PyMOL commands that place a pseudoatom at each C-alpha (Angstrom):
pseudoatom trace, name=CA, resn=UNK, resi=1, chain=A, elem=C, hetatm=0, pos=[4.227, -21.457, -16.966]
pseudoatom trace, name=CA, resn=UNK, resi=2, chain=A, elem=C, hetatm=0, pos=[7.348, -21.505, -14.804]
pseudoatom trace, name=CA, resn=UNK, resi=3, chain=A, elem=C, hetatm=0, pos=[6.999, -19.972, -11.313]
pseudoatom trace, name=CA, resn=UNK, resi=4, chain=A, elem=C, hetatm=0, pos=[10.714, -19.072, -11.366]
pseudoatom trace, name=CA, resn=UNK, resi=5, chain=A, elem=C, hetatm=0, pos=[12.504, -16.851, -13.863]
pseudoatom trace, name=CA, resn=UNK, resi=6, chain=A, elem=C, hetatm=0, pos=[15.587, -14.665, -13.990]
pseudoatom trace, name=CA, resn=UNK, resi=7, chain=A, elem=C, hetatm=0, pos=[15.899, -10.957, -14.628]
pseudoatom trace, name=CA, resn=UNK, resi=8, chain=A, elem=C, hetatm=0, pos=[18.457, -8.225, -14.073]
pseudoatom trace, name=CA, resn=UNK, resi=9, chain=A, elem=C, hetatm=0, pos=[18.522, -4.693, -12.785]
pseudoatom trace, name=CA, resn=UNK, resi=10, chain=A, elem=C, hetatm=0, pos=[19.164, -1.754, -15.120]
pseudoatom trace, name=CA, resn=UNK, resi=11, chain=A, elem=C, hetatm=0, pos=[21.567, 1.088, -14.385]
pseudoatom trace, name=CA, resn=UNK, resi=12, chain=A, elem=C, hetatm=0, pos=[18.529, 3.070, -13.184]
pseudoatom trace, name=CA, resn=UNK, resi=13, chain=A, elem=C, hetatm=0, pos=[17.601, 0.378, -10.634]
pseudoatom trace, name=CA, resn=UNK, resi=14, chain=A, elem=C, hetatm=0, pos=[14.678, -0.915, -12.683]
pseudoatom trace, name=CA, resn=UNK, resi=15, chain=A, elem=C, hetatm=0, pos=[13.834, -4.612, -12.657]
pseudoatom trace, name=CA, resn=UNK, resi=16, chain=A, elem=C, hetatm=0, pos=[11.646, -6.257, -15.298]
pseudoatom trace, name=CA, resn=UNK, resi=17, chain=A, elem=C, hetatm=0, pos=[9.184, -8.852, -14.043]
pseudoatom trace, name=CA, resn=UNK, resi=18, chain=A, elem=C, hetatm=0, pos=[9.206, -11.593, -16.685]
pseudoatom trace, name=CA, resn=UNK, resi=19, chain=A, elem=C, hetatm=0, pos=[6.125, -11.738, -18.906]
pseudoatom trace, name=CA, resn=UNK, resi=20, chain=A, elem=C, hetatm=0, pos=[5.061, -15.230, -17.824]
pseudoatom trace, name=CA, resn=UNK, resi=21, chain=A, elem=C, hetatm=0, pos=[4.986, -14.216, -14.173]
pseudoatom trace, name=CA, resn=UNK, resi=22, chain=A, elem=C, hetatm=0, pos=[3.150, -10.948, -14.981]
pseudoatom trace, name=CA, resn=UNK, resi=23, chain=A, elem=C, hetatm=0, pos=[0.495, -12.942, -16.842]
pseudoatom trace, name=CA, resn=UNK, resi=24, chain=A, elem=C, hetatm=0, pos=[0.247, -15.606, -14.133]
pseudoatom trace, name=CA, resn=UNK, resi=25, chain=A, elem=C, hetatm=0, pos=[-0.304, -12.955, -11.454]
pseudoatom trace, name=CA, resn=UNK, resi=26, chain=A, elem=C, hetatm=0, pos=[-2.429, -10.640, -13.595]
pseudoatom trace, name=CA, resn=UNK, resi=27, chain=A, elem=C, hetatm=0, pos=[-0.032, -7.701, -13.222]
pseudoatom trace, name=CA, resn=UNK, resi=28, chain=A, elem=C, hetatm=0, pos=[-0.641, -4.690, -15.441]
pseudoatom trace, name=CA, resn=UNK, resi=29, chain=A, elem=C, hetatm=0, pos=[1.293, -1.507, -16.107]
pseudoatom trace, name=CA, resn=UNK, resi=30, chain=A, elem=C, hetatm=0, pos=[0.927, 0.799, -13.111]
pseudoatom trace, name=CA, resn=UNK, resi=31, chain=A, elem=C, hetatm=0, pos=[0.578, -2.008, -10.547]
pseudoatom trace, name=CA, resn=UNK, resi=32, chain=A, elem=C, hetatm=0, pos=[2.012, -0.760, -7.258]
pseudoatom trace, name=CA, resn=UNK, resi=33, chain=A, elem=C, hetatm=0, pos=[4.152, -2.788, -4.879]
pseudoatom trace, name=CA, resn=UNK, resi=34, chain=A, elem=C, hetatm=0, pos=[5.527, -2.674, -1.381]
pseudoatom trace, name=CA, resn=UNK, resi=35, chain=A, elem=C, hetatm=0, pos=[9.218, -3.600, -1.547]
pseudoatom trace, name=CA, resn=UNK, resi=36, chain=A, elem=C, hetatm=0, pos=[10.870, -5.376, 1.376]
pseudoatom trace, name=CA, resn=UNK, resi=37, chain=A, elem=C, hetatm=0, pos=[14.569, -6.222, 1.378]
pseudoatom trace, name=CA, resn=UNK, resi=38, chain=A, elem=C, hetatm=0, pos=[16.543, -8.235, 3.882]
pseudoatom trace, name=CA, resn=UNK, resi=39, chain=A, elem=C, hetatm=0, pos=[19.991, -9.699, 3.373]
pseudoatom trace, name=CA, resn=UNK, resi=40, chain=A, elem=C, hetatm=0, pos=[19.891, -11.211, -0.122]
pseudoatom trace, name=CA, resn=UNK, resi=41, chain=A, elem=C, hetatm=0, pos=[16.081, -11.443, -0.416]
pseudoatom trace, name=CA, resn=UNK, resi=42, chain=A, elem=C, hetatm=0, pos=[13.758, -8.899, -2.044]
pseudoatom trace, name=CA, resn=UNK, resi=43, chain=A, elem=C, hetatm=0, pos=[9.999, -9.319, -1.769]
pseudoatom trace, name=CA, resn=UNK, resi=44, chain=A, elem=C, hetatm=0, pos=[7.519, -7.464, -3.965]
pseudoatom trace, name=CA, resn=UNK, resi=45, chain=A, elem=C, hetatm=0, pos=[3.954, -7.442, -2.630]
pseudoatom trace, name=CA, resn=UNK, resi=46, chain=A, elem=C, hetatm=0, pos=[1.191, -5.929, -4.738]
pseudoatom trace, name=CA, resn=UNK, resi=47, chain=A, elem=C, hetatm=0, pos=[-0.913, -3.274, -3.080]
pseudoatom trace, name=CA, resn=UNK, resi=48, chain=A, elem=C, hetatm=0, pos=[-4.349, -2.107, -4.063]
pseudoatom trace, name=CA, resn=UNK, resi=49, chain=A, elem=C, hetatm=0, pos=[-6.970, 0.248, -2.748]
pseudoatom trace, name=CA, resn=UNK, resi=50, chain=A, elem=C, hetatm=0, pos=[-9.598, -1.353, -0.529]
pseudoatom trace, name=CA, resn=UNK, resi=51, chain=A, elem=C, hetatm=0, pos=[-13.052, -1.957, -1.960]
pseudoatom trace, name=CA, resn=UNK, resi=52, chain=A, elem=C, hetatm=0, pos=[-15.794, 0.436, -0.849]
pseudoatom trace, name=CA, resn=UNK, resi=53, chain=A, elem=C, hetatm=0, pos=[-17.175, -2.317, 1.410]
pseudoatom trace, name=CA, resn=UNK, resi=54, chain=A, elem=C, hetatm=0, pos=[-13.752, -2.799, 3.028]
pseudoatom trace, name=CA, resn=UNK, resi=55, chain=A, elem=C, hetatm=0, pos=[-13.289, 0.977, 3.282]
pseudoatom trace, name=CA, resn=UNK, resi=56, chain=A, elem=C, hetatm=0, pos=[-16.663, 1.339, 5.031]
pseudoatom trace, name=CA, resn=UNK, resi=57, chain=A, elem=C, hetatm=0, pos=[-15.586, -1.331, 7.502]
pseudoatom trace, name=CA, resn=UNK, resi=58, chain=A, elem=C, hetatm=0, pos=[-12.318, 0.506, 8.179]
pseudoatom trace, name=CA, resn=UNK, resi=59, chain=A, elem=C, hetatm=0, pos=[-14.188, 3.775, 8.768]
pseudoatom trace, name=CA, resn=UNK, resi=60, chain=A, elem=C, hetatm=0, pos=[-16.610, 2.084, 11.193]
pseudoatom trace, name=CA, resn=UNK, resi=61, chain=A, elem=C, hetatm=0, pos=[-13.697, 0.555, 13.088]
pseudoatom trace, name=CA, resn=UNK, resi=62, chain=A, elem=C, hetatm=0, pos=[-11.851, 3.904, 13.242]
pseudoatom trace, name=CA, resn=UNK, resi=63, chain=A, elem=C, hetatm=0, pos=[-14.968, 5.678, 14.529]
pseudoatom trace, name=CA, resn=UNK, resi=64, chain=A, elem=C, hetatm=0, pos=[-15.488, 3.010, 17.174]
pseudoatom trace, name=CA, resn=UNK, resi=65, chain=A, elem=C, hetatm=0, pos=[-11.873, 3.322, 18.356]
pseudoatom trace, name=CA, resn=UNK, resi=66, chain=A, elem=C, hetatm=0, pos=[-12.069, 7.134, 18.373]
pseudoatom trace, name=CA, resn=UNK, resi=67, chain=A, elem=C, hetatm=0, pos=[-15.241, 7.010, 20.448]
pseudoatom trace, name=CA, resn=UNK, resi=68, chain=A, elem=C, hetatm=0, pos=[-13.644, 4.544, 22.888]
pseudoatom trace, name=CA, resn=UNK, resi=69, chain=A, elem=C, hetatm=0, pos=[-10.670, 6.917, 23.208]
pseudoatom trace, name=CA, resn=UNK, resi=70, chain=A, elem=C, hetatm=0, pos=[-13.009, 9.819, 23.958]
pseudoatom trace, name=CA, resn=UNK, resi=71, chain=A, elem=C, hetatm=0, pos=[-12.302, 11.764, 20.759]
pseudoatom trace, name=CA, resn=UNK, resi=72, chain=A, elem=C, hetatm=0, pos=[-14.928, 14.165, 19.460]
pseudoatom trace, name=CA, resn=UNK, resi=73, chain=A, elem=C, hetatm=0, pos=[-15.282, 15.539, 15.917]
pseudoatom trace, name=CA, resn=UNK, resi=74, chain=A, elem=C, hetatm=0, pos=[-14.154, 18.924, 17.227]
pseudoatom trace, name=CA, resn=UNK, resi=75, chain=A, elem=C, hetatm=0, pos=[-10.882, 17.348, 18.442]
pseudoatom trace, name=CA, resn=UNK, resi=76, chain=A, elem=C, hetatm=0, pos=[-10.134, 16.240, 14.887]
pseudoatom trace, name=CA, resn=UNK, resi=77, chain=A, elem=C, hetatm=0, pos=[-11.003, 19.653, 13.441]
pseudoatom trace, name=CA, resn=UNK, resi=78, chain=A, elem=C, hetatm=0, pos=[-8.782, 21.371, 16.042]
pseudoatom trace, name=CA, resn=UNK, resi=79, chain=A, elem=C, hetatm=0, pos=[-5.876, 19.044, 15.235]
pseudoatom trace, name=CA, resn=UNK, resi=80, chain=A, elem=C, hetatm=0, pos=[-6.199, 19.679, 11.496]
pseudoatom trace, name=CA, resn=UNK, resi=81, chain=A, elem=C, hetatm=0, pos=[-6.259, 23.443, 12.099]
pseudoatom trace, name=CA, resn=UNK, resi=82, chain=A, elem=C, hetatm=0, pos=[-3.125, 23.250, 14.277]
pseudoatom trace, name=CA, resn=UNK, resi=83, chain=A, elem=C, hetatm=0, pos=[-1.226, 21.188, 11.693]
pseudoatom trace, name=CA, resn=UNK, resi=84, chain=A, elem=C, hetatm=0, pos=[-2.206, 23.524, 8.852]
pseudoatom trace, name=CA, resn=UNK, resi=85, chain=A, elem=C, hetatm=0, pos=[-0.889, 26.507, 10.790]
pseudoatom trace, name=CA, resn=UNK, resi=86, chain=A, elem=C, hetatm=0, pos=[2.549, 24.898, 11.132]
pseudoatom trace, name=CA, resn=UNK, resi=87, chain=A, elem=C, hetatm=0, pos=[3.065, 24.627, 7.373]
for i in range(1, 87): cmd.bond("trace and resi %d" % i, "trace and resi %d" % (i + 1))
show_as sticks, trace
zoom trace
């Protein structure tokens, strides 16, 4: 399988990722990407939701940082209430 292929953009701005590359990378319909463009280079990076284990780690880290910053659960609830009132 070739790691390089050509494609073109449609009038709607859509770009087809060639089949061989989709298969090589295991890309399915609905795969989401972050798109970065600079000068004449475009980078597509797949994004996916974290696993539950990773998510638990992120929550623990966020709680630790909030505690170190002196935040209390009531501070979060107050902030949410204030934001909801502005909408």
